[in-house]
N, C-alpha and C positions, 0 to 999 in steps of 0.2 A: 520350301524351306527357306532359303535366305532371308525372304519377306516377311514369312511370321517371325524369323527372331529379331530385324529390324522394329517390325513392328512392338514386339514387346518389348524392347531396348527403348523405343522411343515412349512406351507407357511407362516404364520404371522409369525414367526419368525426370518424367512430368511429375510423378509421385512423389520421387524424393524432393525435388523443387519446391513442390506444397509442403512437404514435411519442413523442409528446409524455412519456409515463410510462419509456418505456423508456430516451429520453436521460436523464431525472433520476436514472434508479436507474445508467446508465452513469457519469453524472458522482460518483455519490456513491460507486459503486465506486472510481471514479477517484482521488477524493479520499483515499477510506482506503489504497489501493495507494500512495500518494504518504507518506501518516504512517507505512506499514511499512514504506519502502526509505529514509523518516529517522532512523527509529530505528535499522536494518540498519545506515546511513551513521555514525550513533555510535557502535556497537558494535562496528565495524571500525576506527574511528579509536580508540576507546579500547584494542582488542588490539594495533592499531600500534604504540600509545607506550609500551605494556606490554610488548612482544619487545624493543624499542628499548631501554626500562631493562634487561631483562633480558640485553640483549646487551651494555649496556656493565659490566653488574656481572659479565661471566662473564669479559669482557675487563681487568676490572681485579681479578680473584680474589676479587672480594668475596662476601659471602653471597647467594644467591637472595633473587629479588622475591618479593612474597607472591603467591598466584595468585589473578587476578583473573577472575570467572564473568561473563560479557557475556550476557544473556539477551533476545532482542526478544519483549514481552509486545503481540497483540493486543486490540484493545477490541470485535470482532468476532467472533462465530464462524463466518464465512461463509466455508467451504472452495472456493468457488470460486475466489477470488483465490489 
């Protein structure tokens, strides 16, 4: 009986450690995704501002506004996100 309890305890400890590792991995992925979304949000804001300027320039008959390139750069090669 004692041997069975020890075996079950070892099994539960292993599952617990695996769960903690999985949670840490998910939290890291979540932080990376938040950073990526923040970059995308910034790029959207820049493009919206430039489109607004271009629209105003078109309405006023002015010269076209310079083209702005917005690119999202990620720091990790994790393609699972």
